[in-house]
C-alpha positions in Angstrom: -53.8 2.5 -30.6 -54.4 0.1 -33.6 -51.9 -2.7 -33.6 -49.3 -2.7 -36.4 -48.5 -6.4 -37.1 -45.6 -7.9 -38.9 -46.3 -11.5 -40.0 -43.1 -13.5 -40.7 -43.9 -16.7 -42.5 -46.9 -16.8 -44.9 -47.1 -20.5 -45.9 -50.1 -22.8 -45.6 -51.1 -21.4 -42.2 -49.5 -18.0 -42.1 -51.2 -16.8 -45.3 -54.8 -17.3 -44.2 -53.9 -16.0 -40.7 -52.5 -12.8 -42.1 -55.7 -12.5 -44.3 -57.8 -12.7 -41.2 -55.8 -9.9 -39.6 -56.2 -7.7 -42.6 -60.0 -8.4 -42.8 -60.2 -7.3 -39.2 -58.9 -3.9 -40.2 -55.5 -4.3 -38.7 -52.3 -2.9 -40.3 -50.3 -5.9 -41.6 -46.8 -6.0 -43.0 -45.9 -9.5 -44.4 -42.6 -11.2 -45.2 -41.8 -14.7 -46.4 -38.5 -16.2 -47.4 -40.1 -17.0 -50.8 -41.7 -13.7 -51.8 -44.2 -15.4 -54.1 -45.9 -16.9 -51.0 -46.5 -13.5 -49.6 -47.5 -11.8 -52.8 -51.3 -12.7 -52.7 -51.6 -10.6 -49.5 -50.8 -7.4 -51.4 -54.0 -7.7 -53.3 -55.8 -8.3 -50.1 -54.6 -5.1 -48.5 -51.4 -6.0 -46.6 -48.0 -4.4 -47.2 -45.1 -6.5 -48.2 -41.5 -6.3 -47.0 -38.4 -7.5 -48.8 -36.6 -8.6 -45.6 -37.7 -9.8 -42.2 -35.9 -6.9 -40.5 -37.7 -4.4 -42.7 -41.1 -6.0 -41.9 -40.7 -5.4 -38.1 -39.8 -1.7 -38.4 -42.4 0.1 -36.3 -44.4 -3.0 -35.5 -46.3 -3.3 -32.2 -46.6 -7.0 -32.6 -44.6 -9.6 -34.6 -46.2 -12.9 -35.5 -43.8 -15.7 -36.5 -45.3 -18.8 -38.3 -42.3 -20.8 -39.3 -41.4 -24.4 -39.8 -39.6 -25.2 -36.6 -37.6 -23.8 -33.7 -34.4 -23.6 -35.7 -36.2 -21.5 -38.4 -37.6 -19.2 -35.7 -34.2 -18.7 -34.1 -32.6 -18.0 -37.5 -35.3 -15.4 -38.5 -35.3 -13.7 -35.1 -31.6 -13.6 -34.4 -29.9 -14.3 -37.7 -31.5 -11.8 -40.0 -31.4 -8.6 -38.0 -34.9 -8.9 -36.7 -34.0 -8.7 -33.0 -31.9 -5.6 -33.6 -34.7 -3.9 -35.6 -37.5 -4.6 -33.1 -38.7 -1.5 -31.3 -38.6 -1.6 -27.5 -41.9 -2.8 -26.1 -42.8 -4.9 -29.2 -44.5 -8.2 -28.5 -43.3 -11.2 -30.5 -45.9 -13.8 -30.8 -44.4 -17.1 -32.0 -47.3 -19.2 -33.4 -45.0 -21.8 -34.8 -44.8 -25.3 -33.2 -41.4 -25.6 -31.5 -39.9 -27.1 -28.4 -40.8 -25.5 -25.0 -37.1 -25.0 -24.2 -36.6 -23.1 -27.4 -39.6 -20.9 -26.7 -38.2 -20.1 -23.2 -34.7 -19.4 -24.7 -36.2 -17.0 -27.3 -38.2 -15.2 -24.7 -35.1 -14.7 -22.5 -33.0 -13.3 -25.3 -35.7 -10.9 -26.5 -36.3 -9.7 -22.9 -32.7 -8.6 -22.8 -33.7 -6.2 -25.6 -36.8 -4.9 -23.9 -39.0 -7.1 -26.2 -42.0 -9.1 -24.9 -42.7 -12.6 -26.0 -45.6 -15.1 -26.1 -45.4 -18.6 -27.4 -48.8 -19.2 -29.0 -49.0 -22.3 -31.2 -52.3 -23.2 -32.9 -54.5 -26.1 -33.7 -57.2 -26.3 -36.3 -55.3 -26.6 -39.6 -55.8 -24.6 -42.7 -59.6 -24.7 -42.4 -59.4 -23.2 -38.9 -56.9 -20.6 -40.1 -59.2 -19.6 -43.0 -62.3 -19.5 -40.8 -60.7 -17.7 -37.8 -61.5 -20.6 -35.5 -58.0 -21.7 -34.5 -57.4 -23.0 -31.0 -54.5 -20.8 -29.7 -52.5 -22.0 -26.7 -50.5 -19.2 -25.2 -47.6 -19.2 -22.8 -46.1 -16.1 -21.2 -46.9 -13.3 -18.8 -50.6 -12.6 -18.1 -50.4 -8.9 -18.8 -48.6 -9.4 -22.2 -51.3 -12.0 -23.2 -54.1 -9.7 -22.2 -52.6 -6.8 -24.2 -52.5 -9.0 -27.3 -56.1 -10.1 -27.3 -57.1 -7.8 -30.2 -54.4 -9.5 -32.3 -55.6 -13.0 -31.4 -59.3 -12.5 -31.8 -59.4 -12.5 -35.7 -57.5 -15.8 -35.8 -59.4 -17.8 -33.2 -59.9 -18.5 -29.5 -56.8 -17.8 -27.4 -56.3 -19.1 -23.9 -53.2 -18.5 -21.7 -52.2 -21.9 -20.4 -49.2 -20.9 -18.2 -45.8 -19.2 -18.2 -43.3 -19.0 -21.1 -43.0 -22.4 -22.9 -46.4 -23.6 -21.6 -48.1 -22.9 -25.0 -45.6 -25.1 -26.8 -46.1 -27.8 -24.2 -49.9 -27.7 -24.7 -49.3 -27.9 -28.5 -47.1 -31.0 -28.1 -49.9 -32.6 -26.1 -52.4 -31.6 -28.8 -50.2 -33.1 -31.5 -49.9 -36.3 -29.5 -53.7 -36.6 -29.3 -54.0 -35.7 -33.0 -51.4 -38.3 -34.2 -52.9 -41.1 -32.1 -56.5 -40.1 -33.1 -55.6 -40.2 -36.8 -54.3 -43.7 -36.3 -57.5 -44.7 -34.6 -59.7 -43.2 -37.2 -57.7 -44.8 -40.0 -58.1 -48.2 -38.4 -61.9 -47.7 -37.7 -62.4 -46.5 -41.3 -60.7 -49.6 -42.7 -62.6 -51.9 -40.4 -66.0 -50.4 -41.3 -65.2 -50.2 -45.0 -63.9 -53.8 -45.3 -66.9 -55.1 -43.3 -69.3 -53.6 -45.8 -70.4 -50.6 -43.8 -71.4 -47.2 -45.3 -68.6 -44.8 -44.2 -70.7 -41.6 -44.4 -73.5 -43.2 -42.4 -70.9 -44.5 -39.9 -69.5 -41.0 -39.2 -73.1 -39.6 -39.0 -74.0 -42.3 -36.5 -71.1 -41.4 -34.2 -71.8 -37.7 -34.2 -72.3 -36.5 -30.6 -71.1 -39.7 -29.1 -67.9 -40.3 -27.1 -66.0 -41.3 -30.2 -66.9 -38.3 -32.3 -64.3 -35.7 -33.1 -63.1 -33.2 -35.8 -60.6 -35.8 -36.8 -63.3 -38.5 -37.3 -65.5 -36.2 -39.4 -62.9 -34.3 -41.4 -60.1 -36.8 -41.7 -62.4 -39.8 -41.9 -64.0 -38.1 -45.0 -60.5 -37.5 -46.4 -59.6 -41.1 -46.0 -62.8 -42.3 -47.7 -62.2 -39.9 -50.6 -58.5 -40.6 -50.7 -58.0 -36.8 -50.6 -54.7 -36.2 -49.0 -53.9 -32.7 -50.4 -51.8 -31.1 -47.6 -53.4 -29.2 -44.8 -51.2 -30.5 -42.0 -48.2 -32.2 -43.6 -46.9 -35.6 -42.6 -43.4 -34.4 -42.1 -44.6 -31.6 -39.8 -46.5 -34.2 -37.8 -43.3 -36.2 -37.5 -41.4 -33.1 -36.3 -44.1 -32.5 -33.7 -44.1 -36.1 -32.4 -40.3 -36.1 -32.3 -40.6 -33.0 -30.1 -43.2 -34.7 -27.9 -40.9 -37.6 -27.3 -37.9 -35.3 -26.6 -39.9 -33.4 -24.0 -41.2 -36.6 -22.4 -37.7 -38.0 -22.2 -36.5 -34.8 -20.5 -39.3 -35.3 -17.9 -38.4 -38.9 -17.4 -41.5 -40.2 -19.1 -42.2 -42.9 -21.6 -45.1 -42.4 -24.1 -45.5 -45.7 -26.0 -48.5 -44.8 -28.1 -46.9 -41.6 -29.3 -43.7 -43.5 -30.2 -45.6 -46.2 -32.1 -47.6 -43.7 -34.2 -44.5 -41.6 -34.8 -42.8 -44.6 -36.2 -45.8 -45.2 -38.5 -45.7 -41.6 -39.8 -42.0 -42.0 -40.4 -42.6 -45.2 -42.4 -45.2 -43.3 -44.5 -42.7 -40.6 -45.2 -39.5 -42.6 -45.6 -40.7 -45.8 -47.3 -43.9 -44.7 -49.0 -42.9 -41.2 -50.0 -45.8 -39.5 -48.2 -44.0 -36.7 -46.4 -45.7 -33.9 -48.2 -49.2 -35.4 -48.0 -51.8 -34.4 -45.4 -51.3 -36.3 -42.1 -54.6 -38.1 -42.7 -52.6 -40.0 -45.3 -51.6 -42.3 -42.4 -54.5 -44.3 -43.9 -52.2 -45.1 -46.9 -49.6 -46.6 -44.5 -52.4 -48.7 -42.9 -53.6 -50.0 -46.3 -50.0 -50.9 -47.1 -49.6 -52.8 -43.8 -52.6 -54.8 -44.7 -51.6 -55.4 -48.3 -54.5 -53.5 -49.6 -52.9 -50.4 -51.1 -55.1 -50.7 -54.2 -58.4 -50.2 -52.2 
């Protein structure tokens, strides 16, 4: 049976993910709170719904790609979606939320005979467009295996544990991303101010221990001062706040995460960079060094 997929949330990430599903020949019904953001999918072959509850009618799988846990809860349980979901439907929450929220959503849906996977992603808009996202899934093994045909057009999905484990893996991912952006920013500034060729620097590090997607992609963004949003600063802050909340619940201190979170907050609150790409942490570093005009 060909999956019938409802995609709830067609923003920067949800739109290209939905396009990948359509291109794979899957039946896609899309909804977004702002209908204009879903409209391009109609020309691509998807069907559009006027409400979230309408979108999930008859769906075998529902993908949510929303801002945060509160938005996911509101859409699932405050707009009639939960009541409209057919028994046996699988809800795949690909948003980045707290593990405790994912587990709570899974439990509430299970009471209605609806299955749930938390499956946040990494790879940004480029990965969404190319279908190369890293997908970290939490939930029951059999539910995950049954959803493989849905995941495949969007990227590489791996089950990392029970309900909530996908979100925990994503928080760990975002901790690495945030800290790595800070390190790449500092290395970029150091090489630049020392007279080095930044393109040659990144090429020289390819394949070495310090190489990474962040070095190659975000290092180039920093060099070009191209901070058009892929992963927004304010979303990075939300994710790092959630990392620290989860760490606190586990009795852990994560000093590097806290330090870089504070720098992203300064970029947003003091320098007005909340809607920029998270590689714009370079701007905050320039400002710290009194070199904002570079």
